[in-house]
N, C-alpha and C positions, 0 to 999 in steps of 0.2 A: 504494500500500500504506500502511495506517495506521501511525503511529509505533509503536504497541504491537506490531503484527505484526512490524515491522522489528526491534524489540528481541528478540522471541522468536526470530526467524531468526538474528540475530547470536549470541544466547546458545547456540543449538543448534550453530551452526558452531564456536564456541569449544570447546564440549564435544567435538565430533567431532574437532577438531584435537588436543585434549588426550588423548583416547582413542587416536588414531592414534600420537601421540608416545609414549604409555605402551607400546603394543604394540611399536613399534620398539625402545624401550629394553629391553623384556623380551627381545626376540629377541637383542639385542646382548649381554645378560648370559649367554645360553646359548652358551658357547664350546665348543671341541672337547673331547671326553672323553679324548683321547689321553693327556694328562699324568696324569689321574686313574687311568686303567687301568694305566699304567706304574708309578705310585707304589704303588698297591694291591698289584700283583703283586710288586714288589720287596720291599715290607714283609713280605709273607707268606713269600716264599722265604727272606729273610734270617732271619726268626724260626725257620723250619724248620731251616735249616742250623746256626744257632747252638746250637740245643737238641735236635738230632736224637737224640743218645744218651739224653737224659732222656726225650724223648717216646716212644722205642721201648720204654722200660721202663714208661711210664705213658701209654698212648695216649689215655686219657680227658682228661688235661691238655692234650694237643694239640688234641683236639676242642673243648675249651672255648676255646682260643686262636683257633682257626679261626673259631668262632662269634663271638667278640669282634671280630675283624677284618673279617669278611665281612657280618655282619648289617646294619650301617648302609649297605652299598653294594650289596646285592643286592635286587632287587625280587621277593621271595619270593611275595607275594600275586599279582602278575601272572603269575609263572612257574607257580604252582599252578593258577590258572585256565586257563592255556594247556595244562597237562598234563591237566587234566580234560576239555578240549576241549568237544565238544557236550554232554557229560554235566553240565557246570556249569549248563546251563539246566534240567536235571531236578533238580539238587540243591537242598536248602534252604540258606538263608543260613548257618545254624549248621554245616551239613556242609561248606560251602566254607571257613568260618573254621577248622574243625577240621582239614580237609585241609591248609590253608595252613601250620598249625603243625606237623602231622605230617610234611609234605613237607619243610619247612625242617630239622627235626631229622634226618630220614633223609638228606637231601642233604649236610648238614654232616658227618655221620658217615661217609657214603660217600666224600666228597671227602678228608676227613682221613685215613682209613685207606688210601685209594689212594696218598696221598703217602708214608705210612709204609712202604709196600711197595717203595719205590724204593731200599731199602738205603742205600748211601752215595753214590748218584748225585748229582752236583752239577747244579743247575739254574740257568742264567743266561739273562737276556734278551739275545738277540742283536740284535734290532731291533724297533721299533714303527713301523709305517707311519703317515704323516700322513693325517688324514681329509680328503679333497678338499672344497674349499669348496662345490662343487655338492651334495654329499651332505648337508653340514651345513645349507645353505640350504633344501633340500627338507624337512629335519626341522623347521626353524624355521617354515616356512610351512604345515606340516601335511600335506605331500605324502608324507612317509615316517614310519613308526611307530617305527623303530629306526635307530640309527647304528652301523655295524660298525667295530670297531677291530681291525686285523690285527696279529698279533705272531708273532715267531719265537723259540722258547725252545730253547736248546742243552742237551743232556744229554751224558753221557759216551759215549753210543753214537750220537749224531747230533742232528738238529734236529726240532722238532715245530712245526707250523703251528697257531696258535690264532687264532680269530676271536671276539671278544666282541661281542655285540649289546647296545647300551646304550640306556637310556631316561632322560629327564630327569624326575625325580619329587622332590617335597618340596625343591625348590631345589638338587638335586645330581644328578649322573649315577649311575645304578644299573645293575648287570648284569641283563639280561633273558634272555639265552641264551648258550650257548657252543658253538662248533664246533671240534673237535680233530681235525686231520688229516682233514678232510672228514666226520667223524662228528658229526652234529647231536644234541647231548645232549637238547635240548628235545623233538625229534621222537621220540627213543628212549623218553623217559619217557612221552610222550603215547601212543605205541603200546602201552607196557606197561600204562598205565591202561585203554586201550580193550580190550586182550586180557583183562584182569582182569574188566572189565564184561561182556564176551562170555561169560566162563566162569562168573561168579557172579551176574550180572544184579542186583546189589544195591549201590547207591552207598554205603550206610552200612557194609556189610561191607568193601568195598574201602578206604574211608577208615580204618576201624578196623584193618585188617591191612596197610596200605601198606608198613610197614617189612619185614614178612615177605614180601610180594609182591615187593619189590625184591630180596630175597635168594633168591627162589624157594622160600621156606619155607612159604608158605600152602598148605595141603592141602585136598583135597576133604573130608576128615574134619572139618576145622575148619568148612568151609562148611555141611556137613550138620548138625553139632551146633549151629551158630549159628542155623540156620533151623528146627530142630525145637522 
């Protein structure tokens, strides 16, 4: 082999080694989301308990606070696409972007108001299960799309099992889905979107009226007047 070719091969091998090292380093940076999930949940519950009387008088202020705390740590765009399901392939880019924002606003409002309905019930984290190394390794290697973090929350009337599905985006862990006592919230929303599409057969209409659809307030009359 000529000297020039040897130099090229050596150079490529060095590049390959550096790239492999970078991949390994990147994988090592992605640590378990367990502590992030616990911290985020504790912060939200603490804020809620400290200000519950104020928030019950002004639920809009609580919605703003929930938005402030959750927006950086929830993968709303990914969740919105998942909720749209197969209809995201039919939708235009602008419609997907619009739905992502509408979905975020409606979900934050839905979640905040649900907490406010708990009256004076105290919520505490009883335990957060460790994420098995095998699960985390599968995610690092691309064999798994999500990492589940299982948690038990205690209320005055008992315990609630919660499983957060996490995805690593933008250099941090973000919430992708949540299962509460076996109820998969993501699937529920996706079924709701599919039912609305079956009923109205109009992506833009469903996007425009998603907040009403979530509340069961979108009517046939609205659909007819919109299409006429």
